[in-house]
Structures are given as structure tokens and as C-alpha cells.
VOPAGU-2260 file (C-alpha; in pm, 1 decimal, decimal comma):
REM VOPAGU-2260
SITE   aa  ch    i         X         Y         Z
SITE  MET   A    0    4233,3    -940,1    4959,7
SITE  ARG   A    1    4240,8    -620,0    4818,2
SITE  ARG   A    2    4421,5    -725,8    4507,0
SITE  THR   A    3    4187,4   -1034,1    4468,7
SITE  TYR   A    4    3895,4    -774,1    4505,6
SITE  LEU   A    5    4017,9    -542,3    4247,4
SITE  SER   A    6    4118,4    -827,7    3991,7
SITE  SER   A    7    3758,3    -968,4    4040,6
SITE  LEU   A    8    3598,7    -607,4    3967,3
SITE  LEU   A    9    3846,2    -561,7    3652,1
SITE  PHE   A   10    3764,7    -917,7    3535,1
SITE  ALA   A   11    3377,5    -849,8    3570,8
SITE  LEU   A   12    3408,5    -514,8    3415,3
SITE  LEU   A   13    3590,1    -641,9    3099,1
SITE  THR   A   14    3360,1    -949,9    3076,8
SITE  SER   A   15    3048,2    -723,1    3063,4
SITE  THR   A   16    3190,0    -476,5    2833,6
SITE  SER   A   17    3306,2    -750,5    2594,5
SITE  ILE   A   18    2957,5    -916,1    2619,0
SITE  ALA   A   19    2788,2    -574,1    2553,5
SITE  VAL   A   20    2991,0    -508,8    2244,2
SITE  THR   A   21    2952,1    -849,4    2067,5
SITE  ALA   A   22    2613,3    -925,3    2162,6
SITE  ALA   A   23    2433,8    -677,0    1928,6
SITE  PRO   A   24    2641,5    -581,2    1616,0
SITE  ALA   A   25    2550,6    -235,6    1500,2
SITE  ALA   A   26    2382,4    -248,1    1148,0
SITE  PRO   A   27    2539,8     -84,2     852,6
SITE  ALA   A   28    2455,2     301,6     829,9
SITE  ASN   A   29    2360,7     316,9     450,9
SITE  VAL   A   30    2209,2      12,6     346,5
SITE  ALA   A   31    1987,1      49,6      44,6
SITE  GLN   A   32    1626,9     -88,5      85,8
SITE  PRO   A   33    1486,5    -251,6    -219,9
SITE  VAL   A   34    1198,4     -38,4    -358,5
SITE  VAL   A   35     883,9    -245,5    -400,7
SITE  ALA   A   36     587,0    -121,7    -611,0
SITE  SER   A   37     279,5    -306,5    -741,8
SITE  ALA   A   38     266,1    -346,2   -1107,7
SITE  SER   A   39     -39,5    -139,3   -1160,1
SITE  ALA   A   40     151,0     147,4    -986,8
SITE  GLU   A   41     464,1      87,5   -1201,0
SITE  GLN   A   42     284,7     122,3   -1543,9
SITE  GLY   A   43      27,4     361,8   -1442,8
SITE  ALA   A   44    -255,7     138,6   -1547,5
SITE  LYS   A   45    -603,6     296,5   -1531,1
SITE  VAL   A   46    -934,7     128,1   -1530,8
SITE  ASN   A   47   -1156,3     193,4   -1848,8
SITE  ILE   A   48   -1494,1     258,1   -1706,3
SITE  ASN   A   49   -1665,6     186,3   -2047,0
SITE  THR   A   50   -1536,7    -154,3   -2080,5
SITE  ALA   A   51   -1398,4    -294,9   -1726,6
SITE  SER   A   52   -1577,2    -589,3   -1597,9
SITE  ALA   A   53   -1766,3    -594,7   -1263,9
SITE  ASP   A   54   -1475,7    -799,7   -1138,3
SITE  THR   A   55   -1207,1    -562,3   -1255,6
SITE  LEU   A   56   -1369,0    -259,1   -1105,6
SITE  GLN   A   57   -1374,6    -428,8    -779,1
SITE  LYS   A   58   -1041,2    -543,7    -753,8
SITE  GLU   A   59    -891,3    -220,1    -883,5
SITE  LEU   A   60   -1094,9      55,2    -724,8
SITE  SER   A   61   -1105,7     148,3    -367,6
SITE  GLY   A   62   -1423,6     133,8    -192,7
SITE  ILE   A   63   -1597,3     -52,2    -469,3
SITE  GLY   A   64   -1729,7    -379,8    -352,8
SITE  ALA   A   65   -1925,7    -628,9    -573,2
SITE  GLY   A   66   -2263,9    -460,3    -533,1
SITE  LYS   A   67   -2132,1    -113,7    -638,6
SITE  ALA   A   68   -1947,6    -269,2    -923,5
SITE  ALA   A   69   -2238,4    -443,7   -1059,6
SITE  ALA   A   70   -2424,0    -111,3   -1023,6
SITE  ILE   A   71   -2171,2      53,0   -1263,5
SITE  VAL   A   72   -2198,5    -211,5   -1506,2
SITE  ALA   A   73   -2560,4    -217,7   -1525,9
SITE  TYR   A   74   -2596,0     164,7   -1529,4
SITE  ARG   A   75   -2314,8     130,1   -1838,3
SITE  ASP   A   76   -2549,3    -123,6   -1990,3
SITE  GLU   A   77   -2860,6      86,0   -1978,8
SITE  ASN   A   78   -2765,9     426,4   -2038,9
SITE  GLY   A   79   -2459,8     342,6   -2296,8
SITE  ALA   A   80   -2089,7     414,3   -2252,5
SITE  PHE   A   81   -1968,6     684,1   -1991,7
SITE  THR   A   82   -1892,9    1027,5   -2157,6
SITE  SER   A   83   -1722,9    1153,8   -1831,7
SITE  VAL   A   84   -1572,0    1011,7   -1540,2
SITE  ASP   A   85   -1774,0    1258,2   -1323,4
SITE  GLU   A   86   -2082,5    1074,0   -1458,7
SITE  LEU   A   87   -2018,0     800,6   -1212,8
SITE  ILE   A   88   -2180,2    1007,9    -940,8
SITE  GLU   A   89   -2514,3     906,4   -1137,8
SITE  VAL   A   90   -2439,6     535,0   -1033,6
SITE  LYS   A   91   -2658,4     422,6    -714,6
SITE  GLY   A   92   -2378,4     407,8    -431,3
SITE  ILE   A   93   -2140,4     623,4    -596,3
SITE  GLY   A   94   -2069,3     979,9    -439,9
SITE  LYS   A   95   -1823,6    1246,1    -472,6
SITE  ALA   A   96   -1584,6    1133,8    -206,3
SITE  LEU   A   97   -1575,7     802,5    -363,8
SITE  LEU   A   98   -1535,7     958,3    -708,6
SITE  ASP   A   99   -1259,6    1150,9    -584,5
SITE  LYS   A  100   -1083,5     879,1    -413,4
SITE  ASN   A  101   -1045,2     665,4    -760,8
SITE  ARG   A  102   -1032,3     962,7   -1003,4
SITE  GLU   A  103    -663,1     906,0   -1070,5
SITE  LYS   A  104    -736,9     529,6   -1144,2
SITE  LEU   A  105   -1019,6     588,0   -1388,8
SITE  ALA   A  106   -1021,1     623,4   -1751,3
SITE  LEU   A  107   -1247,1     652,8   -2056,0
SITE  ASP   A  108   -1205,2     475,5   -2412,5
């Protein structure tokens, strides 16, 4: 009986070890992950505030919705081309924080 008991314990131990080892194979340590970047980030494309449409402004700039994009275009139509990116602060709804958030994406002619 003692031998049967030890054999059963040994069998159970080996079986559980075998299952634990094969159940979840380890992932390779140094697998290179693909680098994914958006097309505009790769090209460093900027939005020209003197020529961009309201739709483009809305899509490319963060925090700019349809109303603010339309206000930028309306300001540009009434006052002429922007001479400085900082002039965007004159547009209703555009503040310093929003301008600073998008400064790297903005360009003039």
C-alpha cells in the first residue's frame, strides 16, 4: 500500500509539472515590435492657417471643432492672411492654451 501511495503521488506530481510547463509557453524575450506612426507625423506635415479649409483645420488640429474652424476661416476672410501664428488668439474661442497645444502643427504661407 505504501508503494502504491508513493507511486500515485509521484505520478500526480509529474503530471501537474508537465501540464504547467506546456500550458503556457514563454514568449521570446527580444521580439521586435513594429513601429506604427501616422502619415502626418512621419512627414511632419503642418497645417497652413492661411490656406486650410475649415474641414482641414477641424481634422488636423486638436481641440478645434466645426465652430472654431469656421471662426478661423471667417476671421481670415475678414482680416486677410495671418501674419503670425500668435494672431490666432484674436479669433473668438481660441485661447493661449489651445494655441500652445497646436503650435507645432501650425504654419504660415
